[in-house]
N, C-alpha and C positions, 0 to 999 in steps of 0.2 A: 557666659559659659552655657553649654548645653546640658540638659539633664541626661541621665542614663537612658530614659525613654526616648529622647530625641536622638541620642547617639545610635541607638538600635534602629530607629526609623530611618535615619540618614544613611545607614549601612545597608539599605534595601530590605530591612525587616528582620524579624527573628530567625527565619529559616536561613538566610544568608549568614547572619552572625553565628548561628549554631554550626554551620559547616566550617566556618573559618576557625572557630575556637575549639571545635571537637566536642560540642555539647549536643544534646537532643533538641530538636526544634521546639517541642513543648516546653522544655526548660527555658529556652530563650524567650518564648512567649510570656512565660511567667515573670521573667526579669522585666520585660517591658511593662506588663500590668502593674508590677510592684515598683517600677521606676528604680530598680536596684540590680546592678551587675555585681556578682560576687568578686571580691578582690583576687581570688585565685585565677580569674580569667583576664585580668587587666593586662598582663604582659602580652598575651596573645592578641588582645584588641589593639594594643599599642604597636606591636610588631607588624600587624596587618595594616596599620595606618588608619584605623577607624577612629581613634581618639588618642590623645596623649595621656600618660600616666597622671600628669597634673590635672588635666580636665576630668578624668574619672574620679580622682580624689576630691576635687572641689565639688563635683556633683554629689558625691556621697556625703560630704560634710554639710552641704546645703540642705540635703534631705533630712539629716539628723537634726539640724538646727530648727527646721520647720516643724518637726514633730513635737 
């Protein structure tokens, strides 16, 4: 599974993700730096076909386990 960082990169970067989910570009850049997409944006990411809800959840769980 991809990390949140990789999902953002694969979606053509933070600026593209920000436009799609209605966030600020700087906010999405911070998500990539932190390798963490807030759950409030997961539905928009899934609706846009950028990732599945399962993939986003697994990536979040993997990050927590590594910490």
